[in-house]
C-alpha positions in Angstrom: 0.0 -0.1 0.2 1.0 3.5 -1.0 0.3 7.1 0.4 1.4 10.9 0.1 0.0 11.7 3.7 2.0 11.3 6.9 -2.0 10.9 8.4 -3.5 8.3 6.3 -5.8 5.5 7.8 -5.6 2.0 6.7 -8.7 -0.5 7.3 -7.7 -2.8 10.0 -7.5 -6.5 8.7 -8.5 -7.9 12.4 -9.8 -8.0 15.6 -8.8 -10.4 18.4 -12.0 -11.4 20.3 -9.8 -11.8 24.2 -7.5 -9.6 24.5 -3.6 -10.5 24.5 -2.6 -12.3 27.9 -5.4 -11.9 29.6 -5.0 -14.4 32.5 -8.4 -15.7 33.7 -8.2 -15.9 37.7 -8.6 -19.4 38.7 -12.1 -20.6 40.1 -13.7 -17.7 40.0 -16.8 -16.7 37.6 -16.4 -15.0 34.4 -17.6 -11.2 34.5 -19.7 -11.0 37.6 -19.9 -8.7 40.9 -18.7 -10.3 43.9 -19.7 -8.8 47.4 -18.6 -9.5 50.7 -20.3 -11.9 52.7 -23.6 -11.1 55.1 -24.9 -13.9 57.5 -23.0 -16.8 55.3 -24.3 -15.6 52.1 -22.5 -13.9 49.0 -24.5 -10.4 48.8 -24.5 -9.2 45.1 -24.5 -5.4 45.2 -26.6 -4.6 42.9 -26.2 -1.3 40.9 -24.9 1.8 41.9 -25.7 5.7 41.1 -24.3 9.0 40.5 -22.3 10.8 42.9 -19.6 13.2 42.3 -16.8 12.3 45.2 -15.4 10.1 46.9 -12.4 12.2 48.7 -15.0 12.8 51.3 -15.4 9.4 51.9 -11.8 8.6 52.2 -10.9 12.0 54.2 -13.7 10.5 56.7 -11.7 6.8 56.6 -8.3 8.8 57.3 -9.3 9.9 60.9 -11.1 6.8 61.3 -7.3 5.7 61.5 -6.1 8.1 63.6 -9.6 8.1 65.7 -8.4 4.0 67.1 -11.9 3.3 66.6 -10.7 -0.3 65.0 -14.5 -1.8 66.8 -16.1 -0.6 63.6 -13.4 -2.5 60.9 -15.9 -5.6 61.1 -19.5 -3.5 60.4 -17.4 -1.6 57.3 -16.0 -4.4 56.1 -19.5 -5.9 55.7 -21.0 -2.8 53.9 -18.3 -2.8 51.3 -18.6 -4.3 48.0 -16.5 -5.1 45.5 -16.2 -6.2 41.6 -14.5 -8.9 40.2 -11.3 -7.8 38.3 -10.8 -10.0 35.9 -12.3 -8.0 33.4 -9.1 -5.7 33.7 -7.1 -5.8 30.9 -4.1 -7.0 30.7 -2.8 -4.7 28.2 -2.2 -2.2 30.8 0.0 0.9 31.3 3.0 0.4 33.5 2.5 0.2 37.1 5.3 1.8 39.6 6.1 4.9 37.6 5.5 7.0 41.0 4.8 6.6 44.3 1.4 8.6 43.5 -2.1 7.0 42.9 -4.7 7.4 40.2 -8.0 6.5 41.7 -11.2 6.4 39.0 -14.7 7.5 40.7 -17.8 6.2 38.8 -21.3 7.6 39.4 -24.3 5.7 37.4 -27.9 6.2 37.1 -29.2 3.5 38.6 -33.0 3.0 39.6 -32.0 -0.5 42.3 -32.0 -0.4 45.8 -34.0 2.9 46.5 -32.3 5.1 43.7 -35.3 5.0 41.5 -37.0 7.3 44.4 -34.0 9.9 43.9 -34.5 10.5 40.4 -32.3 7.7 39.3 -32.1 5.5 36.1 -34.2 4.3 33.3 -36.7 2.0 32.7 -34.8 -0.7 31.2 -32.6 -0.6 34.3 -29.2 -1.8 33.8 -26.1 0.4 35.0 -25.3 3.4 33.1 -22.5 5.8 34.2 -23.8 9.0 34.7 -20.4 10.8 35.5 -16.7 10.1 36.1 -13.6 11.7 37.1 -9.7 10.3 37.8 -8.4 11.7 40.8 -4.6 12.0 40.7 -2.8 12.1 44.1 0.5 13.2 43.8 3.5 11.3 44.6 4.1 14.0 47.4 1.0 13.0 49.0 0.5 16.8 49.4 -1.1 17.3 46.3 -4.2 16.0 44.3 -6.3 16.5 41.1 -9.6 15.5 40.0 -9.7 15.8 36.2 -13.5 15.6 35.0 -14.1 13.4 31.7 -17.7 14.4 30.4 -19.8 11.7 29.6 -20.5 12.6 25.8 -17.0 12.6 25.1 -15.9 10.3 21.9 -13.0 8.0 22.7 -12.1 4.1 21.6 -13.9 1.7 24.1 -10.9 -1.0 23.9 -11.9 -4.9 24.0 -14.3 -5.9 27.2 -15.5 -8.3 29.1 -19.1 -9.9 28.6 -21.2 -11.7 31.6 -21.0 -14.9 29.3 -17.2 -14.4 29.0 -16.4 -12.9 25.9 -14.6 -10.3 24.9 -16.0 -7.6 22.8 -14.2 -6.1 20.0 -13.0 -2.5 20.1 -15.6 0.5 19.3 -14.2 4.0 18.1 -15.6 7.8 18.7 -18.6 6.3 21.2 -19.2 8.1 23.8 -17.2 7.5 27.0 -20.3 6.7 29.2 -21.0 3.7 27.1 -18.3 1.8 28.1 -20.0 1.2 31.7 -23.1 -0.2 30.0 -21.0 -2.8 28.1 -23.0 -6.3 29.2 -26.5 -4.8 29.8 -26.2 -5.6 33.4 -28.1 -4.1 36.7 -24.2 -3.6 38.2 -22.7 -1.7 35.2 -19.3 -2.9 34.2 -16.4 -1.0 35.8 -13.9 -2.5 34.5 -14.5 -1.6 31.2 -14.4 1.9 32.0 -11.7 1.3 33.6 -9.8 -0.1 30.5 -11.5 2.9 28.9 -9.6 5.7 30.7 -6.3 3.6 30.7 -6.8 3.5 26.8 -7.5 6.8 27.0 -4.8 8.4 28.8 -2.2 6.5 29.3 -2.1 6.6 33.0 -2.5 3.2 34.9 -5.4 3.1 37.5 -4.8 2.2 40.6 -8.4 1.6 42.0 -12.0 2.3 40.8 -14.9 3.3 43.3 -18.4 3.0 41.7 -21.1 5.2 43.9 -25.0 5.5 43.8 -27.5 8.7 44.4 -28.6 7.0 47.6 -25.4 7.4 49.3 -24.8 10.4 48.2 -27.4 11.4 49.9 -26.6 10.3 53.3 -23.7 11.6 53.0 -24.9 15.2 52.8 -27.2 14.4 55.0 -25.3 13.2 57.7 -22.4 16.1 57.2 -25.7 18.6 58.1 -26.2 20.0 54.2 -23.1 21.3 52.2 -22.9 25.1 51.0 -23.7 26.0 47.5 -24.5 28.7 45.3 -26.8 29.3 42.1 -26.3 31.9 39.5 -30.0 32.7 39.2 -33.4 31.5 40.3 -33.8 27.5 38.9 -37.5 25.8 38.5 -38.8 22.3 38.4 -38.4 22.8 34.5 -34.7 23.5 35.3 -34.1 20.0 36.5 -37.0 18.0 34.1 -36.9 20.0 30.5 -39.6 17.4 29.7 -42.0 19.7 32.1 -44.6 21.5 30.1 -44.5 24.1 32.8 -42.3 26.2 34.3 -43.1 24.4 37.1 -42.0 25.5 41.1 -39.7 27.2 42.5 -36.9 25.1 43.8 -33.9 27.1 43.9 -33.4 30.9 44.4 -30.7 32.7 43.2 -27.2 32.9 46.1 -26.4 31.0 48.5 -27.9 28.3 50.8 -28.0 24.9 52.4 -28.7 21.8 50.7 -28.3 17.8 51.5 -30.3 14.7 50.7 -32.9 15.1 47.6 -32.0 19.2 47.2 -28.1 18.7 46.9 -29.3 15.7 44.6 -31.4 18.1 42.7 -28.5 20.5 42.9 -25.7 18.4 41.2 -28.2 17.4 38.4 -29.4 20.6 37.1 -28.3 20.8 33.8 -31.1 22.9 31.8 -31.5 26.6 32.8 -27.8 28.0 33.6 -25.3 28.7 31.2 -25.6 26.7 28.0 -27.4 24.1 29.6 -24.4 21.9 28.5 -23.2 18.9 30.5 -19.5 20.7 30.5 -21.7 23.9 32.8 -23.5 21.2 35.2 -19.7 19.4 35.7 -18.6 23.0 36.8 -21.1 23.1 39.4 -20.6 19.7 40.6 -16.7 20.3 40.9 -18.2 23.3 43.2 -20.1 21.1 45.2 -17.3 18.5 46.0 -15.4 21.6 47.0 -17.7 22.9 49.5 -18.3 19.4 50.9 -14.5 19.1 51.4 -14.6 22.3 53.4 -17.7 21.6 55.3 -15.9 17.9 56.9 -12.7 19.9 57.1 -13.9 23.0 58.7 -16.5 20.5 61.8 -13.9 18.4 62.1 -14.8 14.6 62.7 -15.9 13.4 66.4 -16.1 9.5 67.3 -19.9 10.3 67.1 -19.9 11.7 63.6 -17.6 9.3 62.3 -19.6 6.1 62.3 -22.6 7.6 60.3 -20.4 8.9 57.7 -18.0 6.0 57.0 -21.1 4.0 57.2 -22.7 6.1 54.5 -19.6 6.2 52.8 -19.2 2.4 52.3 -22.4 1.2 51.5 -23.1 3.9 48.7 -19.7 2.2 46.9 -18.9 -0.9 45.0 -14.9 -1.1 44.8 -12.3 -2.4 43.2 -10.7 -5.8 44.9 -7.5 -3.8 45.9 -10.1 -1.5 47.7 -12.3 -4.3 49.0 -11.8 -4.0 52.7 -11.6 -1.2 55.5 -8.1 -0.9 56.7 -7.6 -0.9 52.8 -9.9 2.1 52.2 -8.5 3.6 55.5 -5.1 3.3 54.3 -6.0 5.4 50.8 -7.8 7.9 53.1 -4.6 8.4 55.3 -2.7 8.9 52.4 -5.1 12.2 51.5 -4.8 13.4 55.1 -2.1 16.2 54.2 -3.3 18.0 50.9 -4.8 21.1 51.4 -7.7 22.4 50.2 -5.8 25.1 48.2 -3.7 22.2 46.5 -6.9 20.3 45.5 -7.9 21.2 42.1 -10.6 20.1 39.9 -10.2 20.8 36.2 -11.9 19.2 33.0 -10.1 17.4 30.4 -9.3 19.7 27.6 -12.2 19.4 25.4 -13.9 20.8 22.0 -17.3 20.1 20.6 -17.2 17.6 17.8 -21.1 18.4 16.5 -23.5 17.5 19.5 -20.6 15.6 21.0 -17.5 16.4 22.6 -13.9 15.6 21.6 -10.3 15.6 23.5 -9.1 18.7 22.1 -5.2 17.9 21.2 -2.4 18.6 22.1 -3.3 20.0 25.5 -5.4 16.7 27.0 -2.2 14.8 26.1 0.2 17.1 27.4 -2.2 17.1 30.9 -1.9 13.3 31.0 2.1 13.7 30.4 2.4 15.9 33.2 0.6 13.6 35.7 2.4 10.8 34.9 5.5 13.1 35.4 4.1 14.5 38.8 4.3 17.9 37.9 1.1 19.9 39.0 -0.9 22.4 36.6 0.8 25.5 37.8 4.2 23.6 37.0 5.4 22.2 40.6 7.6 19.1 40.8 5.5 16.9 42.9 7.4 14.0 42.9 8.5 14.1 46.4 11.7 13.1 45.9 10.1 9.3 44.8 13.5 8.0 43.1 12.0 8.6 39.8 14.0 8.4 36.6 14.3 11.8 34.5 11.5 13.0 32.6 13.3 12.0 28.7 14.6 8.4 30.2 10.9 8.1 31.9 9.4 8.7 28.2 7.9 6.2 26.1 10.7 5.3 23.2 13.9 7.2 25.7 17.2 5.9 25.2 18.3 2.6 26.6 15.1 1.1 25.8 15.7 -1.7 23.3 12.1 -2.6 22.6 13.1 -6.4 24.8 9.4 -7.7 26.5 7.3 -5.4 24.2 4.0 -7.4 23.3 1.8 -5.9 20.2 -0.4 -8.6 20.3 -4.0 -7.0 19.2 -2.4 -3.5 18.2 -2.8 -2.8 14.7 -0.3 -0.3 12.9 0.3 1.6 10.0 3.9 1.9 8.7 4.9 4.7 6.7 8.6 5.5 5.1 9.7 9.4 6.2 13.1 9.3 4.6 14.8 8.7 1.3 16.0 5.5 2.4 14.3 2.5 0.0 12.8 0.1 2.2 12.7 1.3 5.7 8.8 0.7 6.3 9.2 -2.9 5.1 12.0 -2.9 7.7 10.1 -1.4 10.8 7.0 -3.3 9.7 9.3 -6.7 10.3 10.2 -5.5 13.8 6.8 -4.8 14.4 5.5 -8.3 13.6 8.0 -9.9 15.2 7.3 -8.4 18.5 3.4 -9.0 17.6 1.8 -6.2 15.9 -0.5 -6.4 13.3 1.1 -4.1 10.4 -2.3 -3.1 8.3 0.1 -2.0 5.2 3.4 0.2 4.2 3.7 2.8 2.4 5.7 6.5 1.4 5.1 9.2 3.9 4.1 12.8 2.4 6.9 14.4 3.4 10.6 12.4 3.1 12.3 14.4 5.8 12.0 12.8 8.8 14.6 13.2 11.2 12.6 11.4 14.4 10.3 8.3 13.8 7.0 9.7 14.7 4.2 7.7 16.5 0.6 9.2 15.2 -2.6 8.1 17.1 -6.2 8.6 16.8 -8.5 9.2 19.9 -8.0 7.0 22.7 -5.2 5.3 21.7 -2.4 7.2 23.1 -1.6 3.7 26.0 -1.4 1.9 22.6 0.8 4.2 20.8 3.1 4.4 23.8 3.5 0.3 23.5 4.2 1.2 19.7 6.9 3.6 20.6 9.1 1.5 22.5 10.3 -0.2 19.8 11.4 3.4 18.2 14.2 4.8 20.6 14.0 8.5 20.7 10.0 8.4 19.1 8.0 11.1 19.1 4.2 11.0 20.1 1.9 13.1 17.5 -1.7 13.2 18.4 -4.2 13.0 14.9 -8.3 13.0 14.3 -9.4 9.2 13.8 -9.0 6.1 15.4 -5.6 4.6 13.4 -2.1 4.3 14.7 0.5 4.7 12.1 4.2 4.6 12.4 6.6 7.6 10.4 10.0 6.2 10.1 12.5 9.0 10.7 16.1 8.9 9.3 17.2 8.2 13.3 15.9 4.6 13.1 18.0 3.9 10.2 21.2 5.3 12.1 20.7 3.3 15.0 20.6 6.7 16.6 19.1 6.4 20.5 18.2 10.3 21.2 16.1 11.2 23.9 12.1 11.3 23.1 11.2 14.6 22.6 7.5 16.2 22.2 6.3 13.9 25.0 8.8 13.3 27.3 10.8 16.5 28.2 7.8 19.1 28.4 5.7 17.9 30.7 3.8 20.8 32.5 0.4 21.0 31.7 -1.0 23.6 29.3 -1.8 27.0 30.3 -5.7 26.6 29.2 -6.1 23.7 32.0 -4.6 25.9 34.9 -6.5 28.8 33.6 -9.7 27.0 34.1 -9.1 25.1 37.1 -11.1 25.0 40.7 -9.5 25.0 44.1 -11.1 23.3 46.9 -11.1 27.0 48.9 -12.0 29.3 45.6 -15.3 31.6 46.0 -18.1 29.1 46.1 -19.7 31.2 43.6 -17.6 31.5 41.5 -17.0 30.1 37.7 -20.5 27.9 38.0 -21.3 27.5 34.1 -19.6 27.3 30.7 -21.3 29.6 28.7 -23.6 32.8 29.1 -25.3 32.8 32.4 -22.9 31.2 34.6 
């Protein structure tokens, strides 16, 4: 195959039913969530519903550890439900790059277990993701950032495990929230959402938590309400745009305390404020989380307050096996205890509209992920905490000294283009890729034959796979493109056998200024920046 374009997108030849290297745990039923035991009977926690934060739960559990209330461990353990981790991909980003942690928090829209009465779910009663954010706790344990991912963001959903034990094929240009619904089960598919986030960001997700409507309402009741701010009066019709009339006033403009159903209504309002977008709603959710954290810190947690808060938190969550006991949750909570509100940031992944949907805005989105991987805060600080990390260049994909040994490309499709005047270079690179299990979908000449450095181009949501490809090409640059392909444009450095340090992905690790400009700190003015578009 030949082409004159650096961004050609050859058709894919095949898909694998099961991700490479997937090891199924012996003796485990495939695809089923599993719960802790209650009275000798395995309790399978049913669907979760939407919550915008688990930070406050973790902080509460941190206090639990310091208060010495070990007597509540058994009760809390009985409340925690876990999902089976066998649906997690084995083609995952590397772990151990820093001492920090990445925690995926998912809220789902459900009708089960009392959530219907609070406004959750749909008639077909399957797990649906309503909101999600990735919490990055920096390695110094003094900074944290929550990155919201709009539910309508177009991404590539990688292969995911179905309840019957088979695996789906990758789906490109699919809404992000569809990952949680893969398999159409009541409990949703948190493993699939985690796989999608890892594919999207190139970051390894250490833990995943799913939270529901009912638990969210209980948390706001336990803390005695949360202070919020409305930029204008809100009516029933703003909460439910299908109403024929404007309805009654439910929120007056300005500051007020909300809890229970009122708190849920606040975080769900989308229409009637700003441009009525999900992006604007995310901003108000971030403001709500900030206010809740501020309330918990200012009130303090006495032993009498702690148990109902910890109970509400654990009863509202389904977690990965790595957080499936009270002591593990407490250990995670303890890692957050020294993070000041000002150093707790809330951002939305850089985005742009693509028709009626949302697409990642590149290269800013990739710049944000690279900064988090390097433990750089969005204002340019080194938050690695002296964790003994390698230098930015050597930690980058394709950095000098990586000979590609151990790279497994099974299930990854790649097209190869010769970006030099040296004949046969594309075929040589293709042979190297094939030898490591990659599927080469075609070779040809690039539009420009003057590439000095090899470039690995990747479509939306394919950064993680592109990084795997780049390991075979020392010094390769990563370049985001449109579409859903991965292309290798071979440069002169490949034929010369050079191993320059990576550029474009590793040496520039500060987050784009656009991210910092749009960030909210935990101590920001309650009434500031509550929407996107006019009227906010």
